N, C-alpha and C positions, 0 to 999 in steps of 0.2 A: 463068897470071897469078899474081902475088903479092898475096894478099888479106889485109888487116888487119881483124880483127873486134874492135871495142872492146866493153866491157861483157860479156865472154864468160862471166862467172860468173852472169849473170842468166838469166831465162826464155828470151828470144829468143837470147841468146848461146850458151846451152847447146844449143838446137835447131840453131843454125848449126853447132856442133861435130859434132853427130850427123849432120847432113845432108852435111857435108863428105866423109864417107866414100863417098858416092855420086858425088862429083865429084873423083876422085883426080888429075885432070890439073892441078890448081892447087896452089900452096903457100900454106898458111894460117898466119897469125900471130894467135893468140888472146891478147888482152890484157885486163887489168883493173887496178884500183888495189890489189886484194888478191891476194896470191900464191895460186896453186892449181896442181894438177897440169897440166902442159902449157900453162901460162898465163904469158905475159910480163907483168911489171909495167910499166904505162904510165899516167901521170896525164895525161889529155887536157886538163886545165886548164893544163898547162905547155906553152906553145907551142914552146919550144926543144926540149923532150924529144920532142914529137910530130914536129917537123920532122926531128930527128936520126934517129929511128926509121924514118921513111918513107924517108929517103935511104939509110940503112945497109942496109935490107932490100929496097930497090928496089920499094916498094909500088906496085901498079898501081891498086888499088881499095880504098877504106876502106868498111867496113860499120859504121855507127855504131849499136850497140845500147845504148849507155850513155845514161842519162837520170836526172834527178831526178823521180821519179814519185809521191812521196807528196803527194797533193793538199792535205791538211790542213796538213802541216808547211811546205809551200811558202808558205802564207799567213803563217806566223809568221817565215819566213826566206827571203824572196824573193831576197835577195842570193845565197844559196848556190844556189838553184834557177836563177837567171840565169847564174851562173858555169858550171854544168854544162850547162844546156839551150840556152844562147846563146853565151857567150864561148868555151867549149870547142869548140863546133861550128865557130866561126870558125877556130880553130886547125887543125881537120881539113881544112876547105875550102882554107885557105892552103897546107897542106902537100902536098895531093894533087889531081891534076886531076879525078879521078872519085871521088865520094862517094855512097853510098847511105845516106840518113838517115831514121830512123823518127820520125814525128811523131804527132799525136793528133787525135781528134775534138774535144778541148777548145779548139781554136782557133776553133770556132763557139760561138754563144751557147747552143745547146741548146734554143732556143724554136721551132725549125723544125718544120714539119708535113709535110715531104717529105724524101726522102734528099738530103743535101748533095752537090753536085758540086764539082769543083775550082775552078769559076768563081764559085761563090756567095760572097757577102760574109762575111768572118770577123768575129768579135766576141767574143773570149774574156772570160769573167767571173770568172776565177780567176787567181791568180798563176802557177799551173802552166800554164794555157792561154796566158797572156801571154808567159811566158818561152819556151815551145815555139814560139810564133809568131815571136818575136824570132829564135830560132835558124833558123827557115825563111828569114826575110828576109835575115839575115846570110849564110847559106850561099849563097843565090842571087846575092848581090852578089859574093862572093869566089870562087865556084866555079861557073862557067857551065854545067858539064856535070853538076851534081849531080842526083841522083834523090831526091825526097822522097816517102816512103810514109806517108800518114796512116792510122792504124789505130784500133781501139777494143776495149775489153773483152777485153784479152789475158789468156790463161791458158795453163798448161803443167803438166807433172808436176814441173817444176823451180821452185824459189823459192816465195815466198808469193803467193797469188792467191785469187780468189773461189771457185774450184772446190775447192781444198784446204781453205779455211776452212769452206765449207758441208758438206763431208764430215766434218770434225772436229766441228762443232756438231751435225750431224744424228745423230751417234753418241752425243753427250753429252746431248742434250736430247730431250724428248718433243714439243716444239713450237717452231717458228721463225716469227718475223714478218719477211716480206721485202716490199720495196716492189714495187708492180705498176704504178705510174704513171711509171716511167722506162723508156724503150724504146730498144733498141740491138741490136747484133749481137755475140754472143760470137765471139772469134777465137782459134783454136788456134795457138799460137806456131809449131808445126811447119809449119803451112800458110803462115804469113807468111814463115818462113825459106825455104820453097820458092819463094814469090813473089820474094824477093830474089835467089835463084839464077837464076830465070827472067830477071830484069833483066840479071844479069851474063852469062848464057849467050846472050842474044839476039844475032842476027847483026849487029845494028847497035845502038850505044849510043844510048838515047833518053831524054835528060834531061827533067826537068819534075816537076810535082807530080801524084801519083796517089793514089787511095784504094784501100785493100785491107783488107777484113774477110772473114769467111766470109759465105755467102749467108744470106738470111732475116732475120727480126726476132723479138724476144721481149722480155719484161720480165725484171727480175731475179727476180721470182716464178716465171715460167715456166722460167727457166734453173735455178733451184734445184730445182724439181720434176724436171726432166730429170736433173740431177746425181744426186740421191738415188735416182731410179728406176734409172739405169744401175748404181749401186753396190749396189742391193738394200738400201738403208738405209731403215728404217721410221721416219718422223718426220712429224708433221703440220706442213704449211707453211701459214701464215696470211697472206693478202694484206693489206698495209697501205699507207697513203698516205705519200708523202714527208714530209708535215707531221707524221706520227706518229713519224718517226724523226729524232732530233736530229743533223743533220749540222753539223759545224763550218764546212764550206764547201759552197756550193750545187753540186748535181750537175745535169747536163743532163737535161731531161725527154725529149728526143728527139735521139738522136745516131746515126741511121742514115746511112751513107755510100754514095753512088752510085759503083759500081765499074765503070761502063760504059767509061770511058776506059782503065782498066788492061786489061780483058778484050779490048777492040778492038785496043789497041796491041800487046799481047803474044800475042794469039790463044789465050787459055787459058780453061778453065772453072774456077770457084771452088767448092770443096766447101761443102755445106750445113752450117750450124752444128751440127746434131744429129749428123751423121756425124763431124765433127771432134771433138766431145765424146766420142763413142763410142770413137774411136781413142785419145784421150788417156786415158780411163778404163781401157782395156785395158793401157796401158803403166804406169799407176799401180798 
């Protein structure tokens, strides 16, 4: 197959690039808005450019790793977030019959007290969550064979993320205050990339909405303890309440996703979050 990967200079896009070496039977086109080694320039907000690229390269599947993910800035500039998270997604869905699109736990309210399934009611409370949900709905309208993967707490050795920030701060400071009343599941981008390839490699194309994170749950406090422990960094980590941390934008208090549907549909086991973190730290 000819596979187009958007946002290939980001965390997930880079992991897709690494993983592609294990699937040499396909031809890959890695794209982004910024030029880089082995990367085509493609602005997915330009519908004509997307359509022309897909036709010229005879693309069979688009993997959309591009997104506007800055939660705070999205509140200040929802128009830009919508352009990338919704309108650009429509361009991809109209250009190609099969799209694998990555979405987020932020489509839910974050007030749940049990893992959210794909059938649970959505209720985003941020501009980021609203625009991502719009992207999901638009894609399902224009691309009936789309696969939507909702994920959460994504990190990697590439780009900027919580793991790398905590490593840096842990080395710079004697003490860190980290919230303990926000619960979720850290997700290693390399494992999400493998999930995407599992979808593509399946004997039968199975469209729909799925949830994928690593297994298990923890708080940001627990996550930080594990990060510093794996790195051998000595720093006192103090648990604090969300109310003690000045967020510009509200964060979900509980964002655990139920992955039963993905595991049953594709017959896979999902790695535990601590094991994913350990593999990431080894690569860092």
